[in-house]
C-alpha positions in Angstrom: 208.9 121.8 182.7 209.3 122.1 179.1 208.5 119.3 177.1 210.3 118.3 174.2 208.2 116.6 171.3 210.3 114.7 168.7 209.2 114.5 165.4 210.1 113.6 161.9 210.9 116.6 159.9 208.5 116.8 157.1 205.8 119.8 156.9 202.9 116.8 157.7 204.9 115.8 160.8 206.1 119.3 162.2 202.4 120.2 161.8 201.3 117.2 163.7 203.7 117.5 166.6 202.5 121.4 166.6 199.0 120.1 166.8 200.0 118.4 170.1 201.7 120.7 171.5 198.8 123.4 171.3 197.1 120.4 172.9 199.3 120.2 176.1 200.0 124.3 176.3 196.0 124.5 176.3 196.7 122.8 179.5 199.3 124.4 181.1 202.3 122.3 179.9 204.8 124.2 177.9 206.0 122.2 174.7 209.2 122.5 172.1 209.1 120.7 168.8 212.2 119.1 168.0 212.5 118.0 164.2 214.5 114.5 164.0 215.9 113.4 160.7 214.7 109.3 160.1 216.2 106.9 158.2 212.9 106.7 156.7 213.3 110.1 155.1 216.5 109.4 154.2 215.4 106.6 151.9 212.6 108.4 150.1 212.9 107.3 146.6 212.4 103.4 147.7 209.3 101.2 148.4 208.8 101.3 152.2 208.6 97.6 151.9 212.0 97.6 150.5 213.7 99.0 153.5 211.9 98.1 156.5 208.4 99.6 156.2 207.5 102.4 158.1 209.2 101.5 161.5 212.0 103.5 160.1 210.2 106.4 160.6 209.8 105.9 164.3 213.2 104.1 165.0 215.5 107.5 165.5 212.9 109.4 167.8 212.9 106.6 170.0 216.6 106.4 170.2 216.1 110.3 171.1 213.8 109.4 173.8 215.8 106.7 175.4 218.9 108.5 175.7 217.0 111.7 177.2 217.3 114.1 174.1 213.4 114.4 174.0 210.6 113.9 176.2 208.0 112.9 174.0 208.1 111.0 170.8 204.9 111.9 168.0 204.2 109.6 165.4 201.4 108.7 163.2 200.0 105.8 165.0 199.9 103.6 161.5 203.6 104.0 161.6 204.4 102.8 164.9 205.6 99.0 165.3 202.6 96.7 167.7 205.5 96.2 170.0 207.4 99.4 171.4 210.9 99.0 172.7 211.4 98.2 176.5 211.2 101.2 178.4 208.6 102.8 176.0 205.1 103.2 176.1 202.1 104.8 173.9 201.2 107.4 176.8 198.5 109.0 174.8 196.7 109.5 171.9 195.0 112.5 170.3 191.4 112.6 169.3 191.2 110.9 165.6 191.0 112.5 162.7 189.2 111.3 159.6 190.7 107.8 159.1 189.3 107.7 155.4 191.5 107.0 152.7 190.7 109.5 149.6 191.2 109.3 145.5 192.9 112.7 144.5 192.2 112.5 140.2 194.0 115.1 138.8 190.6 115.9 136.8 188.0 115.1 139.6 185.7 112.3 140.0 185.0 109.0 142.1 187.0 105.7 141.7 184.1 104.8 138.9 185.2 107.9 136.7 188.4 106.7 136.3 189.6 106.0 132.7 190.2 102.0 131.8 193.6 101.5 132.7 194.3 104.5 134.7 197.6 105.0 136.4 196.9 105.2 140.4 199.6 105.9 143.0 199.9 105.2 146.5 202.3 103.9 148.8 200.6 101.6 150.2 200.4 97.7 149.5 197.2 97.4 151.5 195.5 100.1 149.2 197.0 98.5 146.2 195.1 95.7 147.1 191.6 97.4 147.6 192.1 99.2 144.5 192.9 96.3 142.3 189.8 94.5 143.5 188.0 97.3 142.9 189.0 98.0 139.8 191.2 95.2 138.1 191.5 97.3 134.8 194.3 100.4 136.9 198.0 100.7 136.9 198.3 100.8 140.4 201.8 102.6 140.7 204.3 102.9 143.7 205.0 106.5 144.8 206.9 107.9 147.9 207.7 111.5 149.0 205.7 113.9 151.1 202.3 115.0 150.4 203.4 118.4 148.5 205.4 116.3 146.5 203.0 113.7 145.9 200.1 116.0 144.5 203.1 117.8 142.4 203.5 114.8 140.9 200.0 114.2 140.2 199.3 117.7 138.4 202.5 117.2 136.2 200.6 114.1 134.8 203.1 111.3 136.3 199.7 109.7 137.8 196.0 110.1 136.5 195.2 110.0 140.4 196.5 108.9 143.8 195.2 107.2 146.9 196.2 109.0 150.4 195.0 109.4 153.6 192.3 112.0 154.2 193.7 113.1 157.7 197.2 114.2 156.2 195.6 116.4 153.6 193.2 117.5 156.5 195.8 118.3 158.8 198.0 120.5 156.1 194.8 121.9 154.6 195.6 120.8 151.3 192.5 118.3 150.6 191.4 119.3 147.1 187.6 120.4 146.9 187.6 117.4 144.3 188.8 114.8 146.5 186.7 111.8 147.0 186.6 110.0 150.6 186.8 106.2 149.6 184.1 104.6 152.2 185.9 102.5 155.2 183.1 99.4 154.0 185.6 98.9 150.7 188.7 100.9 151.4 189.3 99.3 155.5 191.7 101.8 156.8 195.2 100.8 158.5 195.1 100.0 162.0 196.0 103.7 163.9 195.2 105.5 160.7 194.6 109.2 161.3 195.5 109.1 165.3 198.5 110.8 166.6 200.4 108.7 169.2 202.4 110.3 171.9 205.2 108.0 173.1 207.4 108.5 176.3 210.0 106.8 178.7 207.5 104.3 181.2 210.0 105.7 184.4 209.4 109.7 183.5 206.3 109.9 185.4 205.9 113.7 185.2 205.8 113.5 181.7 203.3 110.6 181.9 201.0 112.8 184.2 201.1 115.6 181.5 200.2 113.4 179.1 197.3 111.4 180.4 195.3 115.1 180.3 195.4 115.1 176.6 194.5 111.3 175.5 191.5 110.6 174.2 189.3 108.1 175.7 187.2 106.8 172.6 190.6 107.2 170.6 192.4 105.0 173.2 189.9 102.3 172.8 190.3 102.2 169.3 193.9 102.7 169.2 194.0 99.7 172.0 191.6 97.2 169.4 193.6 98.3 166.1 197.1 97.6 167.6 195.8 94.5 169.7 195.0 93.1 166.2 198.0 94.0 164.9 200.4 92.6 167.6 198.1 89.2 167.7 198.5 88.8 163.9 202.1 89.0 163.9 202.1 90.4 160.3 205.4 92.2 159.0 205.5 94.8 156.4 205.0 93.0 153.4 201.4 91.7 154.0 198.5 93.8 153.3 197.0 94.0 156.5 193.5 96.7 157.7 192.1 96.9 161.1 189.5 99.5 161.9 187.6 100.1 165.1 184.3 101.9 165.7 182.9 103.2 169.2 179.3 103.6 170.0 178.5 103.9 173.2 180.2 101.4 175.2 180.2 99.1 172.3 183.1 98.7 170.3 183.0 96.8 166.7 186.7 95.7 164.8 186.9 95.0 161.6 190.0 93.3 159.8 191.4 92.5 156.5 194.5 90.1 155.9 195.2 89.9 152.0 197.8 88.2 149.7 200.5 90.9 147.8 198.4 89.7 144.9 194.9 90.1 146.2 194.1 86.8 145.0 193.1 85.7 148.8 191.6 88.4 151.1 189.8 87.2 154.5 187.6 89.8 156.2 186.2 89.2 159.8 184.5 91.8 162.5 184.0 91.4 166.3 182.0 93.2 168.6 182.3 93.5 172.3 183.0 96.5 175.2 185.0 99.4 174.7 186.7 98.6 177.8 187.6 95.4 176.2 189.4 96.9 172.9 192.9 94.7 173.2 190.7 91.4 173.8 188.5 91.9 170.6 192.0 92.4 169.0 193.0 89.4 170.2 189.7 87.5 169.2 190.0 89.4 165.9 193.7 88.1 165.0 192.9 84.7 165.9 189.6 84.2 164.2 191.5 85.5 160.7 194.7 83.1 161.3 192.2 80.3 162.1 190.3 81.3 158.4 193.8 81.1 156.7 195.6 84.5 157.6 198.4 82.7 158.8 199.0 80.8 155.4 199.5 84.5 153.7 201.5 85.6 156.7 204.1 82.7 156.3 204.1 83.6 152.4 207.4 85.2 151.3 207.8 88.3 149.1 
């Protein structure tokens, strides 16, 4: 049996899918990468929140899964909605890459080294809020396009710096030597950042059995906690949200953030407990932040 892996057609998505294919082949399964054009790729000139968020990077791949054109969908987990379509499941997650955000400045240096009023590009509401909280003087501007396009725009002088996911740069081998990782305590990652999720049909038991072999236990606990937090929070694409789980032995610490779009209100909380209770911890964290005022933030209209 040859597993057909559905993926976006960007260089990063293809590389990620090839990593998933390599992991399956190492366990004796045959795997073929099948590129699929998504709505998010067609609308690369628009801000993510303006056309429905990152779910549009997932939609067509899920449709291909449901109608049998592919056997597995390969996604950046942070792009996947908290609720999957009926009939599909998150069958496996690969070992997490570096989950941190990274600052790539045209002239090198850290966030503190950027000149007053420097222009920083990011596609993320979460990163925009965190940047403004840390450096209110910066001009934070939207940027779209694949990793290569963004780095080219930086070199051409359209931006003084970019904030990007370290995982994507690592996977492509494009992380500049002067790239400066941002500590997770100040720049809490998006839920699922750095994780590859493998989606499959719930009734396709042969495929599910094969995917179990590449499911990474520690990353699975992190993913379940972070996605449960997102699910019970009920946040849409117009609200800056962060969530990050650490596993230490049999314990899991989960930290979450909800902020207003203008950054005037930022709520942060943490919970801890047994790693086997990851989903419950995600729910507890969401309920705590909702009780502390996150509901009012989520109810605001953009």
